[in-house]
C-alpha angles and dihedrals in degrees: 000000000000115000118176111230123192114196125191129198141144135284124224090277093053095254120143113258140170105255096185142353109187143101118299104267096216100064134125138186108198111232091195094052109047111219095015115118143145141191127190104215103185143342137194132199123237091270102037123198130189116283118280109225114264093009120119111197093197087073094049099069126057095202124072087209108086123228119255106297093011128110139220128187119198138167122217134191112208117200119211116286088247088068094044093049095048105048116172092214115016093182092055091046092052090049092052093046092047092052095046101037107044113171091016100059091057090061093063117100115232093207093049109043113222094006113124145150128208133185091245143100105228130200103203120191121187105217101175134013123354139284136193115231109211122194127204092254090064096255117130138181132202110239116196135192109295094025120121127210124199104207113197103197093287127152107258149141134216117225127191104203093169127090096243137067116271121209123208135178119212128193108195123197116195115236137172111278112262115256114242112250116231124208 
């Protein structure tokens, strides 16, 4: 996945300048999962400061999941479920996903494919195609291009039941993990 990213900042005199105009450096198209790709576009720590010239914060943090109070913005291409459910080499796919999605891949449940929970509030925007958002209670909603989902740290999965790739942009805000409710 190649996503052009234009970053602005300031020069030594405090004037606005273009710091970079290039492809996001933390991007991956998954050879073992045709049509599946991601690019982390930016990230901030819990106490963000203005950009230091020549410093790319996406390369500072191993995890795609931001710390409490931090942010991360990433774009994902989701191939149809028929591709995801019929991987040619599952071991290779897991290796690629693990390398490209640190912090996020660990949140996925092996016994419930696609289901995951993160300590984030996510703003999800479907840019192209359509996706089904499935919750752990079995409910699901069709989310189409232009629709926005506010995900409040709930257990969920994204399903692409169409025959074409869907593209989504997610802004993740790190929060404290939810406490488990006892009855």
